[in-house]
VEXMIVO-495916 format. One record per residue: residue number from 1; residue in one letter; chain; x, y, z of N, C-alpha, C in turn. Coordinates in Angstrom, 2 decimals. Layout:
   i aa ch    n_xx    n_yy    n_zz   ca_xx   ca_yy   ca_zz    c_xx    c_yy    c_zz
 NUM  a  A       X       Y       Z       X       Y       Z       X       Y       Z
...
//
This chain:
   i aa ch    n_xx    n_yy    n_zz   ca_xx   ca_yy   ca_zz    c_xx    c_yy    c_zz
   1  m  A  -28.64  -45.50   15.60  -29.88  -45.80   14.93  -29.83  -47.24   14.42
   2  k  A  -30.85  -47.99   14.72  -30.91  -49.38   14.27  -31.68  -49.45   12.96
   3  r  A  -31.08  -50.09   11.98  -31.72  -50.22   10.68  -32.74  -51.35   10.71
   4  r  A  -33.90  -51.08   10.13  -34.92  -52.12   10.05  -34.48  -53.17    9.04
   5  e  A  -34.49  -54.41    9.43  -33.95  -55.47    8.58  -34.90  -55.87    7.46
   6  e  A  -36.19  -55.90    7.74  -37.13  -56.39    6.74  -37.93  -55.24    6.16
   7  m  A  -38.18  -55.33    4.85  -39.01  -54.34    4.16  -40.37  -54.97    3.89
   8  n  A  -41.38  -54.10    3.84  -42.70  -54.64    3.51  -42.80  -54.86    2.00
   9  f  A  -43.92  -55.36    1.55  -44.09  -55.74    0.15  -43.89  -54.56   -0.80
  10  f  A  -44.49  -53.41   -0.46  -44.42  -52.25   -1.35  -43.00  -51.68   -1.42
  11  e  A  -42.27  -51.78   -0.33  -40.89  -51.33   -0.35  -40.01  -52.27   -1.17
  12  r  A  -40.35  -53.56   -1.16  -39.56  -54.52   -1.92  -39.74  -54.36   -3.43
  13  i  A  -40.90  -53.96   -3.89  -41.10  -53.81   -5.34  -40.68  -52.42   -5.82
  14  y  A  -40.36  -51.51   -4.92  -39.78  -50.20   -5.18  -40.68  -49.24   -5.97
  15  v  A  -41.85  -49.61   -6.36  -42.70  -48.74   -7.18  -43.10  -47.50   -6.40
  16  i  A  -43.55  -47.69   -5.18  -43.99  -46.54   -4.38  -42.79  -45.67   -4.01
  17  e  A  -41.65  -46.28   -3.71  -40.46  -45.51   -3.35  -39.97  -44.68   -4.54
  18  v  A  -40.00  -45.26   -5.73  -39.61  -44.52   -6.93  -40.59  -43.38   -7.17
  19  a  A  -41.87  -43.63   -6.97  -42.88  -42.59   -7.15  -42.67  -41.45   -6.15
  20  k  A  -42.34  -41.80   -4.89  -42.07  -40.76   -3.87  -40.88  -39.90   -4.28
  21  g  A  -39.80  -40.55   -4.71  -38.62  -39.80   -5.13  -38.89  -38.91   -6.33
  22  t  A  -39.64  -39.42   -7.30  -39.99  -38.62   -8.47  -40.85  -37.43   -8.08
  23  l  A  -41.79  -37.63   -7.16  -42.65  -36.55   -6.69  -41.83  -35.45   -6.00
  24  i  A  -40.90  -35.85   -5.15  -40.05  -34.86   -4.46  -39.22  -34.07   -5.48
  25  t  A  -38.61  -34.77   -6.43  -37.79  -34.10   -7.45  -38.62  -33.15   -8.28
  26  f  A  -39.79  -33.60   -8.73  -40.64  -32.77   -9.59  -41.16  -31.55   -8.83
  27  t  A  -41.52  -31.75   -7.55  -42.01  -30.63   -6.73  -40.93  -29.55   -6.59
  28  r  A  -39.71  -29.95   -6.32  -38.62  -28.97   -6.16  -38.29  -28.31   -7.50
  29  l  A  -38.37  -29.06   -8.58  -38.13  -28.49   -9.90  -39.14  -27.39  -10.20
  30  v  A  -40.43  -27.68   -9.99  -41.49  -26.69  -10.27  -41.36  -25.50   -9.35
  31  r  A  -41.08  -25.72   -8.06  -40.93  -24.62   -7.11  -39.80  -23.68   -7.52
  32  n  A  -38.62  -24.26   -7.82  -37.48  -23.42   -8.20  -37.72  -22.72   -9.53
  33  l  A  -38.38  -23.38  -10.47  -38.69  -22.75  -11.75  -39.62  -21.56  -11.57
  34  l  A  -40.66  -21.74  -10.75  -41.58  -20.63  -10.50  -40.88  -19.47   -9.79
  35  l  A  -40.02  -19.79   -8.82  -39.30  -18.72   -8.12  -38.36  -17.97   -9.06
  36  h  A  -37.70  -18.68   -9.99  -36.83  -18.01  -10.95  -37.65  -17.08  -11.85
  37  v  A  -38.81  -17.53  -12.27  -39.68  -16.68  -13.10  -40.13  -15.46  -12.32
  38  l  A  -40.51  -15.64  -11.05  -40.92  -14.51  -10.22  -39.76  -13.54   -9.99
  39  h  A  -38.54  -14.06   -9.84  -37.37  -13.20   -9.67  -37.14  -12.34  -10.92
  40  e  A  -37.34  -12.92  -12.09  -37.16  -12.16  -13.34  -38.17  -11.03  -13.44
  41  v  A  -39.39  -11.24  -12.93  -40.43  -10.22  -12.95  -40.21   -9.19  -11.86
  42  g  A  -39.46   -9.57  -10.82  -39.17   -8.64   -9.71  -39.96   -8.94   -8.46
  43  i  A  -40.53  -10.12   -8.37  -41.35  -10.50   -7.21  -40.60  -11.56   -6.39
  44  r  A  -40.76  -11.48   -5.07  -40.20  -12.47   -4.12  -38.70  -12.69   -4.29
  45  r  A  -37.97  -11.60   -4.49  -36.52  -11.70   -4.65  -35.81  -12.11   -3.36
  46  h  A  -36.46  -11.92   -2.23  -35.84  -12.29   -0.95  -35.84  -13.80   -0.71
  47  v  A  -36.65  -14.55   -1.48  -36.70  -16.01   -1.33  -35.71  -16.63   -2.31
  48  p  A  -34.70  -17.34   -1.84  -33.73  -17.95   -2.78  -34.37  -19.08   -3.57
  49  a  A  -34.10  -19.09   -4.87  -34.71  -20.10   -5.74  -33.91  -21.40   -5.74
  50  a  A  -32.61  -21.30   -5.66  -31.75  -22.49   -5.68  -30.43  -22.13   -5.04
  51  a  A  -29.60  -23.13   -4.85  -28.29  -22.90   -4.24  -27.25  -22.49   -5.26
  52  t  A  -27.65  -22.28   -6.49  -26.72  -21.96   -7.56  -26.20  -20.55   -7.42
  53  i  A  -24.88  -20.37   -7.57  -24.27  -19.05   -7.63  -24.26  -18.63   -9.10
  54  q  A  -24.80  -17.47   -9.39  -24.90  -17.01  -10.77  -23.58  -16.36  -11.20
  55  y  A  -22.57  -17.22  -11.40  -21.25  -16.76  -11.80  -21.31  -16.27  -13.24
  56  p  A  -20.72  -15.16  -13.64  -19.82  -14.29  -12.88  -20.50  -13.10  -12.22
  57  d  A  -21.84  -13.04  -12.23  -22.53  -11.89  -11.64  -22.50  -11.93  -10.11
  58  e  A  -22.56  -13.11   -9.54  -22.49  -13.25   -8.09  -21.14  -13.85   -7.71
  59  r  A  -20.70  -13.53   -6.53  -19.37  -13.98   -6.09  -19.47  -14.77   -4.80
  60  r  A  -18.84  -15.92   -4.78  -18.69  -16.68   -3.55  -17.29  -16.40   -3.01
  61  v  A  -17.21  -16.04   -1.76  -15.91  -15.73   -1.15  -15.15  -17.03   -0.94
  62  y  A  -13.96  -17.08   -1.51  -13.14  -18.28   -1.39  -12.31  -18.24   -0.12
  63  p  A  -12.01  -19.40    0.46  -11.12  -19.40    1.62   -9.69  -19.04    1.21
  64  a  A   -8.89  -18.68    2.18   -7.51  -18.25    1.90   -6.69  -19.35    1.25
  65  r  A   -7.02  -20.61    1.49   -6.25  -21.71    0.93   -6.73  -22.15   -0.46
  66  f  A   -7.67  -21.40   -1.07   -8.16  -21.73   -2.40   -7.01  -21.76   -3.40
  67  r  A   -6.91  -22.82   -4.19   -5.84  -22.95   -5.17   -6.30  -22.36   -6.50
  68  g  A   -5.91  -21.13   -6.74   -6.28  -20.45   -7.98   -5.18  -20.55   -9.02
  69  r  A   -5.12  -19.52   -9.87   -4.11  -19.52  -10.93   -2.71  -19.44  -10.33
  70  h  A   -1.76  -20.01  -11.06   -0.36  -20.00  -10.62    0.27  -18.62  -10.82
  71  r  A    1.29  -18.36  -10.04    2.14  -17.19  -10.25    3.53  -17.51   -9.75
  72  l  A    4.53  -16.89  -10.37    5.92  -17.03   -9.93    6.27  -15.80   -9.10
  73  t  A    6.76  -16.00   -7.90    7.08  -14.89   -7.02    8.41  -14.25   -7.43
  74  l  A    8.57  -13.00   -7.00    9.73  -12.20   -7.41   10.53  -11.74   -6.19
  75  k  A   11.80  -11.51   -6.43   12.65  -10.90   -5.40   12.36   -9.40   -5.35
  76  p  A   12.82   -8.72   -4.29   12.57   -7.27   -4.22   13.10   -6.48   -5.42
  77  n  A   14.17   -6.99   -6.08   14.70   -6.27   -7.24   13.97   -6.61   -8.54
  78  g  A   12.95   -7.49   -8.46   12.17   -7.82   -9.64   12.58   -9.10  -10.35
  79  d  A   13.69   -9.72   -9.91   14.12  -10.98  -10.51   13.25  -12.13   -9.99
  80  i  A   13.22  -13.19  -10.76   12.44  -14.36  -10.39   13.13  -15.10   -9.24
  81  k  A   12.33  -15.61   -8.29   12.89  -16.35   -7.15   13.30  -17.77   -7.53
  82  c  A   12.72  -18.29   -8.58   12.94  -19.69   -8.96   14.42  -19.96   -9.22
  83  t  A   14.91  -21.08   -8.70   16.30  -21.48   -8.88   16.44  -22.64   -9.87
  84  a  A   15.37  -22.97  -10.56   15.36  -24.06  -11.55   15.86  -25.37  -10.95
  85  c  A   15.33  -25.71   -9.79   15.73  -26.95   -9.12   14.92  -28.15   -9.60
  86  f  A   13.85  -27.91  -10.33   13.00  -28.95  -10.93   12.17  -29.73   -9.90
  87  l  A   12.13  -29.28   -8.64   11.33  -30.01   -7.65    9.84  -29.90   -7.94
  88  c  A    9.39  -28.74   -8.43    7.96  -28.60   -8.74    7.57  -29.51   -9.90
  89  a  A    8.42  -29.56  -10.92    8.13  -30.43  -12.07    8.18  -31.90  -11.67
  90  t  A    9.06  -32.25  -10.75    9.17  -33.63  -10.29    7.95  -34.02   -9.46
  91  a  A    7.46  -33.10   -8.63    6.32  -33.40   -7.77    4.99  -33.40   -8.52
  92  c  A    4.95  -32.79   -9.69    3.69  -32.64  -10.43    3.20  -34.00  -10.94
  93  p  A    2.01  -34.45  -10.49    1.51  -35.75  -10.97    1.01  -35.70  -12.40
  94  a  A    0.67  -34.50  -12.89    0.15  -34.37  -14.26    1.25  -34.12  -15.28
  95  r  A    2.48  -33.90  -14.81    3.62  -33.61  -15.69    3.32  -32.43  -16.61
  96  c  A    2.79  -31.35  -16.03    2.40  -30.19  -16.83    3.40  -29.05  -16.75
  97  i  A    4.46  -29.19  -15.96    5.45  -28.12  -15.80    6.70  -28.45  -16.60
  98  y  A    7.12  -27.50  -17.43    8.35  -27.67  -18.21    9.31  -26.56  -17.82
  99  i  A   10.52  -26.94  -17.44   11.55  -25.97  -17.04   12.80  -26.21  -17.86
 100  e  A   13.38  -25.11  -18.33   14.67  -25.17  -19.03   15.62  -24.26  -18.26
 101  a  A   16.62  -24.82  -17.65   17.54  -24.06  -16.80   18.64  -23.41  -17.62
 102  a  A   19.18  -22.31  -17.07   20.30  -21.61  -17.69   21.17  -21.00  -16.61
 103  e  A   22.43  -20.70  -16.97   23.33  -20.05  -16.01   23.00  -18.57  -15.93
 104  h  A   23.10  -18.04  -14.73   22.79  -16.63  -14.50   24.04  -15.79  -14.70
 105  e  A   23.85  -14.53  -15.10   24.99  -13.61  -15.27   25.67  -13.31  -13.95
 106  d  A   24.86  -13.23  -12.89   25.39  -12.95  -11.56   26.06  -14.22  -11.01
 107  p  A   27.35  -14.16  -10.64   28.02  -15.37  -10.13   27.47  -15.85   -8.79
 108  k  A   26.74  -14.99   -8.07   26.14  -15.40   -6.80   24.91  -16.29   -7.02
 109  v  A   24.31  -16.18   -8.20   23.13  -16.99   -8.52   23.58  -18.16   -9.39
 110  e  A   23.33  -19.37   -8.91   23.82  -20.54   -9.64   23.11  -20.72  -10.98
 111  k  A   21.78  -20.75  -10.96   21.03  -20.90  -12.20   19.63  -20.33  -12.02
 112  f  A   18.95  -20.17  -13.15   17.59  -19.65  -13.15   16.85  -20.31  -14.33
 113  p  A   15.51  -20.23  -14.35   14.80  -20.85  -15.46   14.78  -19.94  -16.70
 114  r  A   15.37  -20.41  -17.79   15.28  -19.66  -19.05   13.84  -19.76  -19.56
 115  r  A   13.28  -20.97  -19.45   11.88  -21.20  -19.79   11.20  -21.87  -18.60
 116  y  A   10.00  -21.41  -18.30    9.18  -22.02  -17.26    7.76  -21.98  -17.79
 117  e  A    7.19  -23.14  -18.07    5.87  -23.20  -18.68    4.98  -24.17  -17.91
 118  i  A    3.72  -23.81  -17.80    2.71  -24.68  -17.21    1.60  -24.87  -18.23
 119  d  A    1.34  -26.11  -18.58    0.24  -26.43  -19.49   -1.02  -26.57  -18.65
 120  t  A   -1.87  -25.54  -18.66   -3.05  -25.54  -17.80   -4.13  -26.49  -18.26
 121  l  A   -4.02  -27.02  -19.47   -4.96  -28.06  -19.88   -4.65  -29.39  -19.21
 122  l  A   -3.40  -29.58  -18.83   -3.00  -30.81  -18.13   -3.07  -30.65  -16.61
 123  c  A   -2.89  -29.43  -16.14   -2.81  -29.18  -14.69   -4.09  -29.60  -13.98
 124  i  A   -3.94  -30.25  -12.83   -5.09  -30.66  -12.03   -5.25  -29.79  -10.78
 125  y  A   -4.45  -28.74  -10.66   -4.54  -27.76   -9.57   -4.49  -28.44   -8.21
 126  c  A   -3.56  -29.36   -8.06   -3.41  -30.09   -6.80   -2.58  -29.31   -5.78
 127  g  A   -1.72  -28.41   -6.24   -0.89  -27.63   -5.33    0.40  -28.31   -4.92
 128  y  A    0.73  -29.47   -5.49    1.98  -30.15   -5.14    3.19  -29.33   -5.51
 129  c  A    3.10  -28.57   -6.60    4.24  -27.74   -7.01    4.55  -26.69   -5.96
 130  v  A    3.51  -26.12   -5.37    3.69  -25.10   -4.33    4.32  -25.72   -3.09
 131  e  A    3.86  -26.90   -2.73    4.39  -27.58   -1.54    5.84  -28.00   -1.73
 132  a  A    6.21  -28.38   -2.96    7.56  -28.91   -3.21    8.61  -27.82   -3.30
 133  c  A    8.23  -26.60   -3.62    9.21  -25.54   -3.87    9.94  -25.14   -2.58
 134  p  A   11.26  -25.25   -2.54   12.00  -24.92   -1.32   12.23  -23.42   -1.12
 135  v  A   12.03  -22.60   -2.17   12.30  -21.16   -2.06   11.05  -20.32   -2.22
 136  d  A    9.87  -20.94   -2.15    8.59  -20.23   -2.27    8.50  -19.44   -3.57
 137  a  A    8.92  -20.08   -4.67    8.96  -19.40   -5.96    7.64  -19.49   -6.71
 138  i  A    6.82  -20.48   -6.42    5.54  -20.64   -7.10    4.43  -20.67   -6.07
 139  r  A    3.36  -19.96   -6.38    2.20  -19.91   -5.50    0.93  -20.03   -6.32
 140  m  A   -0.16  -20.36   -5.63   -1.48  -20.42   -6.26   -2.45  -19.59   -5.43
 141  d  A   -2.03  -18.43   -4.97   -2.81  -17.62   -4.04   -3.46  -16.41   -4.68
 142  t  A   -3.67  -16.43   -6.00   -4.29  -15.28   -6.66   -5.77  -15.15   -6.34
 143  g  A   -6.40  -16.25   -5.90   -7.83  -16.21   -5.60   -8.70  -16.18   -6.84
 144  l  A   -8.12  -16.47   -7.99   -8.86  -16.43   -9.25   -8.98  -17.81   -9.86
 145  h  A  -10.03  -17.98  -10.63  -10.20  -19.23  -11.38   -9.15  -19.32  -12.46
 146  p  A   -8.91  -20.52  -12.98   -8.01  -20.64  -14.13   -8.49  -19.78  -15.29
 147  e  A   -7.57  -19.34  -16.09   -7.86  -18.43  -17.20   -8.71  -19.13  -18.27
 148  v  A   -9.57  -18.36  -18.93  -10.35  -18.85  -20.06   -9.76  -18.22  -21.31
 149  y  A   -9.26  -19.06  -22.20   -8.64  -18.57  -23.42   -9.50  -18.94  -24.63
 150  p  A   -9.26  -18.30  -25.77   -9.93  -18.73  -27.01   -9.57  -20.18  -27.33
 151  p  A  -10.31  -20.83  -28.23  -10.14  -22.28  -28.41   -8.88  -22.72  -29.14
 152  d  A   -7.75  -22.14  -28.83   -6.47  -22.59  -29.36   -5.68  -23.21  -28.21
 153  p  A   -5.41  -24.52  -28.23   -4.76  -25.15  -27.08   -3.39  -24.60  -26.73
 154  r  A   -2.72  -23.98  -27.70   -1.39  -23.42  -27.40   -1.47  -22.25  -26.44
 155  l  A   -2.61  -21.56  -26.41   -2.76  -20.40  -25.53   -2.88  -20.81  -24.06
 156  f  A   -3.18  -22.07  -23.80   -3.32  -22.54  -22.42   -1.98  -22.85  -21.78
 157  i  A   -0.90  -22.75  -22.54    0.44  -22.93  -21.97    0.91  -21.57  -21.46
 158  e  A    1.01  -21.43  -20.16    1.38  -20.15  -19.55    2.89  -20.12  -19.35
 159  d  A    3.53  -19.11  -19.91    4.99  -19.04  -19.86    5.47  -18.25  -18.64
 160  k  A    6.78  -18.14  -18.53    7.41  -17.50  -17.38    6.98  -16.04  -17.25
 161  e  A    6.92  -15.33  -18.36    6.56  -13.91  -18.31    5.14  -13.71  -17.79
 162  t  A    4.22  -14.55  -18.24    2.83  -14.47  -17.78    2.74  -14.73  -16.29
 163  l  A    3.44  -15.75  -15.82    3.41  -16.11  -14.41    4.07  -15.04  -13.53
 164  m  A    5.12  -14.40  -14.03    5.76  -13.31  -13.29    4.87  -12.07  -13.28
 165  m  A    4.19  -11.81  -14.41    3.32  -10.65  -14.50    2.19  -10.72  -13.47
 166  r  A    1.72  -11.92  -13.17    0.65  -12.07  -12.17    1.10  -11.61  -10.79
 167  s  A    2.36  -11.86  -10.46    2.88  -11.39   -9.17    2.93   -9.87   -9.15
 168  r  A    3.37   -9.27  -10.26    3.42   -7.80  -10.32    2.02   -7.20  -10.22
 169  q  A    1.05   -7.80  -10.92   -0.32   -7.30  -10.88   -0.91   -7.43   -9.49
 170  l  A   -0.66   -8.55   -8.83   -1.19   -8.75   -7.48   -0.60   -7.72   -6.52
 171  e  A    0.67   -7.41   -6.69    1.31   -6.42   -5.82    0.82   -5.00   -6.14
 172  d  A    0.67   -4.69   -7.43    0.27   -3.33   -7.83   -1.21   -3.05   -7.58
 173  l  A   -2.09   -3.99   -7.93   -3.52   -3.75   -7.88   -4.17   -4.21   -6.58
 174  g  A   -3.63   -5.26   -5.99   -4.26   -5.85   -4.82   -5.25   -6.92   -5.24
 175  p  A   -5.61   -7.83   -4.34   -6.46   -8.96   -4.71   -7.87   -8.55   -5.16
 176  e  A   -8.45   -7.52   -4.52   -9.83   -7.15   -4.86   -9.93   -6.55   -6.25
 177  q  A   -9.03   -5.62   -6.58   -9.05   -5.01   -7.91   -8.69   -6.04   -8.98
 178  l  A   -7.79   -6.93   -8.67   -7.43   -8.01   -9.60   -8.65   -8.88   -9.89
 179  f  A   -9.44   -9.16   -8.85  -10.65   -9.95   -9.05  -11.66   -9.20   -9.90
 180  q  A  -11.82   -7.90   -9.66  -12.78   -7.12  -10.45  -12.37   -7.09  -11.93
 181  d  A  -11.09   -6.90  -12.20  -10.61   -6.93  -13.59  -10.84   -8.29  -14.23
 182  h  A  -10.62   -9.34  -13.46  -10.84  -10.71  -13.95  -12.32  -10.92  -14.30
 183  m  A  -13.22  -10.39  -13.45  -14.65  -10.53  -13.70  -15.08   -9.78  -14.97
 184  k  A  -14.50   -8.60  -15.19  -14.81   -7.86  -16.43  -14.40   -8.66  -17.65
 185  k  A  -13.25   -9.28  -17.55  -12.76  -10.10  -18.67  -13.65  -11.31  -18.89
 186  m  A  -14.09  -11.96  -17.80  -14.96  -13.13  -17.93  -16.30  -12.75  -18.54
 187  k  A  -16.84  -11.59  -18.16  -18.11  -11.15  -18.74  -17.96  -10.83  -20.21
 188  a  A  -16.82  -10.24  -20.59  -16.58   -9.95  -22.00  -16.46  -11.24  -22.80
 189  i  A  -15.80  -12.25  -22.24  -15.69  -13.54  -22.92  -17.05  -14.20  -23.03
 190  e  A  -17.88  -14.02  -22.01  -19.22  -14.59  -22.04  -20.06  -13.98  -23.17
 191  k  A  -19.90  -12.66  -23.39  -20.66  -11.99  -24.45  -20.11  -12.32  -25.84
 192  h  A  -18.78  -12.40  -25.96  -18.12  -12.67  -27.25  -17.16  -13.84  -27.08
 193  p  A  -17.66  -15.08  -27.04  -16.80  -16.22  -26.70  -15.72  -16.54  -27.71
 194  f  A  -15.88  -16.16  -28.96  -14.90  -16.57  -29.97  -14.05  -15.40  -30.47
 195  t  A  -14.08  -14.29  -29.77  -13.26  -13.15  -30.14  -11.92  -13.26  -29.44
 196  a  A  -10.85  -13.25  -30.19   -9.51  -13.45  -29.62   -8.97  -12.21  -28.94
 197  d  A   -9.46  -11.01  -29.30   -8.88   -9.78  -28.77   -9.68   -9.21  -27.60
 198  v  A  -10.19  -10.09  -26.73  -10.86   -9.63  -25.52   -9.81   -9.10  -24.56
 199  p  A  -10.00   -7.91  -23.97   -8.97   -7.36  -23.07   -8.77   -8.20  -21.84
//
């Protein structure tokens, strides 16, 4: 496509072009507003009003590679797979992973993380920690959004037990039931945003 080099007078002063853009925006605003009102009354529900997903009532299916909440994977006996090699913390551009290594009781296991914490307020969900791990100890395959906590910043630091519990829940409940439980929790938080004891 060849671009026209010269503009006419009205295009150069931009008044008509601005008016055209404003008219298009206002027309779509009024159309979507009327459709939303009609949907509330129960009319023309088959016509979509906007591209907005009404989260958490509506669900968009995420692709398999969606980077959701973190979890620490477990061995068949229930122990953590992490070897406290610090590669995930080293690869993290946000420096949100804190690991404290300790010696394991089992002489076959060199070390394990005594503390493993992720500050989700700092995390940018890039997935570098997952890529860097040589033993597949950390994953972001829960398919869930990051957790919503009450307004205490300390609660956004997810510890080793929380991250291990997510692997157990995913194995016990399955991804679909885990998502349904997550949605119930999000709806409860939406109704009572400042209540700390939401299940």
